[in-house]
Wavefront OBJ file of the C-alpha trace (Angstrom):
o trace
v -28.069 130.705 25.234
v -28.859 134.318 23.175
v -29.162 137.459 25.066
v -32.295 139.822 24.342
v -31.986 143.420 23.249
v -33.475 145.969 25.550
v -34.404 149.509 25.051
v -33.904 152.177 27.521
v -32.947 155.855 27.958
v -29.262 156.488 27.298
v -27.015 157.493 29.968
v -23.923 159.867 30.088
v -21.869 156.593 29.708
v -23.268 155.721 26.302
v -22.238 158.675 24.646
v -18.886 157.261 23.053
v -20.499 153.861 22.056
v -23.452 155.511 20.190
v -21.005 158.012 18.513
v -19.021 155.056 17.180
v -22.267 153.276 16.238
v -23.495 156.309 14.433
v -20.311 156.712 12.626
v -20.629 153.021 11.438
v -24.021 153.111 10.565
v -23.930 156.194 8.402
v -21.151 155.115 6.249
v -23.657 153.499 3.717
v -25.661 156.736 3.612
v -22.649 158.628 3.004
v -21.613 156.227 0.179
v -24.947 156.342 -1.456
v -24.959 160.148 -1.611
v -21.434 160.592 -2.355
v -21.087 163.001 0.641
v -18.677 161.773 3.776
v -19.385 165.358 5.499
v -22.723 164.488 6.758
v -23.267 165.548 10.179
v -23.686 162.027 11.582
v -20.044 161.325 10.565
v -18.662 164.887 11.396
v -20.387 165.058 14.926
v -18.225 165.454 18.051
v -18.362 163.493 21.222
v -19.068 166.966 22.690
v -21.839 167.754 20.261
v -23.419 164.379 21.065
v -23.186 165.084 24.811
v -24.977 168.315 24.394
v -27.824 166.612 22.472
v -27.921 164.044 25.157
v -28.387 166.708 27.838
v -31.112 168.990 26.063
v -33.046 166.287 24.035
v -33.947 162.432 24.418
v -31.809 159.654 23.461
v -33.034 155.987 23.517
v -30.328 152.913 22.887
v -30.850 149.414 22.147
v -28.392 147.177 24.177
v -27.307 143.538 23.758
v -25.675 143.076 27.135
v -23.386 145.969 27.512
v -22.972 146.753 24.068
v -25.108 149.702 22.328
v -26.359 148.301 19.289
v -29.149 150.751 18.262
v -29.931 154.442 19.078
v -32.171 157.078 18.061
v -32.771 160.969 19.328
v -35.491 163.254 19.663
v -36.421 166.963 20.879
v -39.983 168.535 21.157
v -40.232 172.228 20.104
v -42.654 174.713 21.768
v -45.426 173.711 19.138
v -45.246 170.354 20.305
v -43.534 168.889 17.171
v -40.875 166.139 18.093
v -38.099 165.959 15.664
v -36.976 162.290 15.500
v -33.388 161.959 14.267
v -30.157 159.726 13.762
v -32.017 156.344 14.167
v -29.595 153.617 13.583
v -28.999 149.968 14.353
v -25.709 148.089 14.172
v -25.556 146.244 10.922
v -25.531 142.731 12.131
v -28.952 143.259 13.748
v -30.685 144.830 10.979
v -34.024 143.720 9.547
v -35.112 142.235 12.834
v -37.443 144.811 13.873
v -34.970 146.721 16.061
v -35.508 150.056 14.105
v -39.182 149.556 14.615
v -38.848 148.960 18.353
v -36.654 151.917 18.811
v -38.856 154.320 16.519
v -41.778 153.395 18.767
v -39.858 153.851 22.007
v -38.963 157.335 21.161
v -42.331 158.269 20.008
v -43.763 156.805 23.378
v -41.112 158.691 25.616
v -41.617 162.059 23.594
v -45.355 161.952 23.751
v -45.362 161.035 27.832
v -42.589 163.189 28.822
v -42.280 165.966 26.573
v -45.957 166.263 25.366
v -45.379 165.817 21.513
v -48.182 166.476 19.403
v -46.795 165.147 16.142
v -43.596 163.734 15.074
v -41.436 164.781 12.088
v -38.445 163.091 10.712
v -36.007 163.666 7.572
v -34.630 160.960 5.268
v -32.655 161.151 1.779
v -35.072 160.588 -1.230
v -33.002 157.540 -2.122
v -32.954 155.887 1.099
v -35.818 153.255 0.369
v -35.397 150.967 3.307
v -35.780 154.359 5.545
v -38.827 155.168 3.663
v -40.326 151.806 3.851
v -39.809 151.624 7.636
v -41.443 154.966 8.207
v -44.612 154.259 6.095
v -44.961 151.108 7.873
v -45.127 152.889 11.111
v -47.656 155.533 9.985
v -45.563 158.341 8.784
v -46.405 160.111 5.291
v -44.061 162.500 3.105
v -45.173 165.994 4.042
v -42.683 167.661 1.895
v -38.916 167.934 0.607
v -36.254 170.112 0.179
v -33.130 170.054 -2.129
v -30.022 169.972 0.064
v -27.741 170.190 -2.676
v -27.826 168.610 -6.127
v -27.057 165.058 -4.745
v -29.675 164.961 -2.124
v -33.194 165.799 -1.823
v -34.527 165.436 2.024
v -37.783 163.951 2.251
v -39.844 165.177 5.475
v -42.157 162.611 6.961
v -44.847 163.311 9.652
v -47.308 161.453 11.946
v -49.655 162.836 14.734
v -49.230 161.331 18.182
v -51.864 158.669 18.244
v -50.728 157.146 14.793
v -52.490 159.699 12.549
v -50.314 160.479 9.759
v -49.798 163.877 8.444
v -49.565 167.154 10.889
v -46.561 169.268 10.605
v -45.242 170.579 7.239
v -42.101 171.536 5.858
v -38.562 170.221 6.265
v -36.492 170.639 9.574
v -33.449 168.717 10.568
v -30.240 168.147 9.119
v -28.737 165.666 6.447
v -27.772 163.618 9.527
v -31.476 162.607 9.404
v -30.788 161.301 6.120
v -29.932 157.860 7.557
v -32.462 157.960 10.433
v -33.528 154.339 9.220
v -30.472 153.265 7.075
v -29.410 150.832 9.469
v -32.867 150.050 10.858
l 1 2 3 4 5 6 7 8 9 10 11 12 13 14 15 16 17 18 19 20 21 22 23 24 25 26 27 28 29 30 31 32 33 34 35 36 37 38 39 40 41 42 43 44 45 46 47 48 49 50 51 52 53 54 55 56 57 58 59 60 61 62 63 64 65 66 67 68 69 70 71 72 73 74 75 76 77 78 79 80 81 82 83 84 85 86 87 88 89 90 91 92 93 94 95 96 97 98 99 100 101 102 103 104 105 106 107 108 109 110 111 112 113 114 115 116 117 118 119 120 121 122 123 124 125 126 127 128 129 130 131 132 133 134 135 136 137 138 139 140 141 142 143 144 145 146 147 148 149 150 151 152 153 154 155 156 157 158 159 160 161 162 163 164 165 166 167 168 169 170 171 172 173 174 175 176 177 178 179 180 181
């Protein structure tokens, strides 16, 4: 009999599993852009723990194993920045990325009073772009990180209406937000 994947808030003890999963999942993005120095691959455990303490981190679990993760934070203007959505490669393309995205959106709106959501992904990350469009995000801007990568900012208002914030925020780490979703 198979187990169900559950989604819940991350706890302190999840940090090492999240970091290992992030490292695994963002390899394909690093390869696609020819840049293995992207933030998800260089983040330290202490850096992740600091993000967990100040932001909102959700995980997908299969038994005791963390098989997906996403994080977000809300600024003073009510813009929720969603970052580093990743799903273990063996569980990709089964809707788990969308479930994690919906879970972080719900939590940021309910607990941190988000008014709009913003995320950033690489311009070549078609799977990411497709996922975000499916969930109501629209492109709201782009910025050239370097000659290899153009980051596409996507936004959606709370309640599902696409649009809202403009401009690009975040790091190249968001370039794979859905790469593994």
